[in-house]
C-alpha positions as CSV (number, residue, x, y, z in Angstrom):
1,M,-52.6,247.8,20.1
2,L,-50.6,246.7,16.8
3,F,-50.5,250.2,15.7
4,D,-49.4,251.8,19.1
5,G,-46.5,249.4,18.6
6,L,-46.0,250.3,15.2
7,K,-45.7,254.0,16.2
8,K,-42.9,253.2,18.5
9,I,-40.8,251.6,16.0
10,K,-38.2,253.8,13.7
11,P,-38.9,254.0,9.8
12,G,-36.8,251.4,8.1
13,T,-37.5,248.7,10.3
14,T,-38.7,245.6,9.0
15,L,-40.9,243.3,11.2
16,K,-41.6,239.4,10.8
17,L,-45.4,238.9,11.1
18,E,-46.8,235.4,12.1
19,I,-50.3,234.8,12.1
20,F,-51.2,231.2,13.3
21,K,-53.9,229.0,14.9
22,R,-53.2,226.6,17.7
23,I,-55.2,223.4,17.7
24,M,-55.7,222.6,21.1
25,N,-56.6,218.9,21.5
26,I,-53.4,217.8,19.4
27,N,-51.0,221.1,20.1
28,L,-50.3,221.8,16.6
29,F,-49.8,225.1,15.4
30,F,-50.4,226.2,11.7
31,G,-50.3,229.8,10.0
32,H,-48.8,231.9,7.6
33,S,-45.4,234.2,7.7
34,L,-45.4,237.8,6.5
35,L,-43.2,240.9,6.6
36,I,-44.2,244.5,7.3
37,K,-41.7,247.3,6.8
38,K,-42.2,250.9,8.5
39,V,-41.2,253.3,5.6
40,D,-42.2,256.5,7.2
41,E,-44.8,257.4,10.1
42,N,-47.8,256.2,8.2
43,D,-46.2,254.4,5.2
44,F,-45.7,250.8,5.3
45,I,-44.7,247.8,2.9
46,F,-46.6,244.6,3.3
47,F,-45.0,241.4,2.0
48,D,-46.9,238.2,1.6
49,P,-44.8,235.5,-0.3
50,N,-48.2,234.2,-1.8
51,T,-49.0,237.9,-3.6
52,G,-46.0,239.7,-3.3
53,E,-45.3,243.4,-2.1
54,H,-47.9,245.7,-1.2
55,R,-46.2,249.3,-1.2
56,Y,-47.5,252.8,0.0
57,L,-49.9,251.4,2.6
58,S,-51.6,253.5,5.4
59,E,-52.2,252.0,8.8
60,T,-55.8,251.6,7.5
61,D,-54.7,249.9,4.6
62,L,-52.2,247.6,6.5
63,E,-54.9,246.5,9.1
64,K,-57.2,245.4,6.1
65,K,-54.3,243.2,4.8
66,I,-53.8,241.6,8.2
67,N,-57.2,241.0,8.8
68,D,-57.6,239.6,5.3
69,R,-55.0,237.1,5.8
70,L,-56.0,236.1,9.3
71,N,-59.5,235.2,7.8
72,R,-58.2,233.6,4.8
73,F,-55.9,231.2,7.0
74,G,-58.5,231.0,9.7
75,C,-55.7,232.2,12.1
76,T,-56.5,233.7,15.6
77,N,-53.1,234.9,16.8
78,I,-50.1,237.2,15.7
79,L,-46.5,237.4,16.7
80,L,-44.5,240.3,15.6
81,V,-40.4,239.8,15.7
82,D,-38.0,242.2,15.0
83,G,-36.8,241.4,11.5
84,D,-33.3,242.4,11.7
85,S,-33.0,240.1,14.7
86,Y,-34.6,237.5,13.2
87,I,-32.3,237.7,10.0
88,N,-29.1,237.9,12.4
89,H,-30.2,234.9,14.0
90,I,-30.8,232.9,11.0
91,K,-27.2,234.1,9.7
92,R,-25.7,232.7,12.9
93,Q,-27.5,229.5,12.6
94,L,-26.2,229.1,9.1
95,K,-22.4,230.1,9.7
96,S,-22.7,227.4,12.9
97,E,-23.7,224.7,10.2
98,V,-21.2,225.5,7.5
């Protein structure tokens, strides 16, 4: 399902990837934030603030990176957000606070 969606986005697009887990009995969420950039049809950049930028990844390589982070952080859910929309939202928030 993830890669069906990635096929539909244009090269040059950046996505914010949130991996998280919800603890039901106390309604708490925890997780980790990452970035994915689609360079070309089967060429991705993966950014993890803990390990830096990982370039020249195929879909298979990207899948391994995502699964590794899900396992490492004990996360069970994924949320993808259009990175440009997210950045524009943050800029609007910052302008309103100034």
